[in-house]
C-alpha positions as CSV (number, residue, x, y, z in Angstrom):
1,X,0.1,0.0,0.1
2,X,1.2,3.1,-1.1
3,X,-0.2,5.7,2.1
4,X,1.8,8.2,3.6
5,X,-0.3,7.9,6.9
6,X,0.4,3.9,6.9
7,X,4.1,4.7,6.3
8,X,4.1,7.4,9.2
9,X,2.3,4.6,11.4
10,X,4.4,1.9,10.8
11,X,7.8,4.6,11.5
12,X,9.0,4.4,7.5
13,X,8.4,8.5,7.5
14,X,9.0,10.2,10.4
15,X,6.8,12.5,12.2
16,X,6.2,14.5,15.3
17,X,4.4,12.2,17.3
18,X,2.3,13.4,20.3
19,X,0.0,10.3,21.0
20,X,0.0,6.5,19.9
21,X,-2.4,3.8,21.9
22,X,-2.8,0.3,20.1
23,X,-5.1,2.0,18.0
24,X,-4.5,5.2,17.2
25,X,-1.5,7.4,16.0
26,X,-1.5,11.6,16.2
27,X,1.0,13.6,14.8
28,X,1.8,17.3,14.1
29,X,0.4,18.6,10.7
30,X,3.5,19.7,8.8
31,X,1.2,22.7,7.4
32,X,-0.3,24.1,10.8
33,X,-3.7,26.2,10.3
34,X,-3.7,26.8,14.1
35,X,-0.9,27.0,16.7
36,X,-1.8,23.5,17.4
37,X,-2.8,21.6,14.3
38,X,-2.6,17.6,15.1
39,X,-3.8,14.7,13.1
40,X,-5.2,11.8,14.5
41,X,-5.4,8.7,12.4
42,X,-6.7,4.7,13.1
43,X,-3.8,2.6,12.8
44,X,-5.9,0.4,10.8
45,X,-6.3,1.7,7.1
46,X,-9.5,3.3,5.9
47,X,-9.6,5.3,3.1
48,X,-12.1,8.0,4.6
49,X,-15.2,8.3,6.6
50,X,-17.6,6.7,3.8
51,X,-15.7,3.0,4.7
52,X,-16.7,3.3,8.4
53,X,-19.0,0.3,9.0
54,X,-20.7,-2.1,12.1
55,X,-17.0,-4.0,12.0
56,X,-14.5,-1.2,11.9
57,X,-16.5,1.5,13.8
58,X,-14.4,0.9,16.7
59,X,-11.7,2.6,15.2
60,X,-13.3,5.7,15.4
61,X,-14.6,5.4,18.9
62,X,-11.0,4.8,20.0
63,X,-10.3,8.4,18.1
64,X,-12.8,9.9,19.7
65,X,-11.5,9.0,23.0
66,X,-8.2,9.8,22.5
67,X,-9.0,13.4,21.2
68,X,-9.8,14.8,24.3
69,X,-6.5,13.3,26.0
70,X,-4.7,14.8,23.2
71,X,-6.4,18.3,23.6
72,X,-5.8,18.1,27.4
73,X,-1.9,17.6,26.7
74,X,-1.5,20.2,23.9
75,X,-3.0,23.1,26.6
76,X,-6.5,23.4,24.6
77,X,-8.3,24.9,27.8
78,X,-10.4,27.1,25.9
79,X,-11.8,25.0,23.2
80,X,-10.8,23.4,20.1
81,X,-12.1,22.3,16.5
82,X,-12.2,19.0,15.1
83,X,-12.4,18.4,11.3
84,X,-12.5,15.6,8.6
85,X,-12.2,16.0,5.0
86,X,-14.2,13.0,3.2
87,X,-13.8,13.1,-0.4
88,X,-12.7,15.2,-3.1
89,X,-15.5,18.0,-3.0
90,X,-14.2,18.3,0.8
91,X,-10.6,18.5,-0.3
92,X,-9.5,15.0,1.3
93,X,-5.8,15.1,0.1
94,X,-4.7,11.7,2.1
95,X,-7.2,8.8,1.4
96,X,-6.5,7.6,5.1
97,X,-9.4,8.6,7.7
98,X,-7.8,11.4,9.5
99,X,-9.2,14.0,12.3
100,X,-7.4,17.4,12.5
101,X,-7.4,18.9,15.9
102,X,-7.2,22.8,15.4
103,X,-6.8,25.2,18.3
104,X,-4.6,27.3,20.5
105,X,-6.4,30.7,19.3
106,X,-9.2,32.2,18.6
107,X,-10.9,30.0,15.5
108,X,-13.3,31.7,12.7
109,X,-16.5,31.3,13.5
110,X,-17.5,30.6,9.5
111,X,-15.9,28.4,6.9
112,X,-15.1,29.6,3.4
């Protein structure tokens, strides 16, 4: 498989890891859109939210259990935003399910 996030998870591409457990890997985005910009990915490869089903939905649950821990460790006491892009129209550039944690400043209330 030629997935950059799978290669990051396995360690063949370096990353600035901020969290890891048996199901989840989180690392700093290389093009941050906020002072804190962390990507949270399942270790199991799923291309997007469109592939989540009853058999694999536990990996998404694990991500959402990890997100508050990551946010707290990053000092996001005033709040944060979680975003996942799904498909071409949403500008999903890496075809591996991932969630962006953005914070560390007042974020705009509208998206362009």
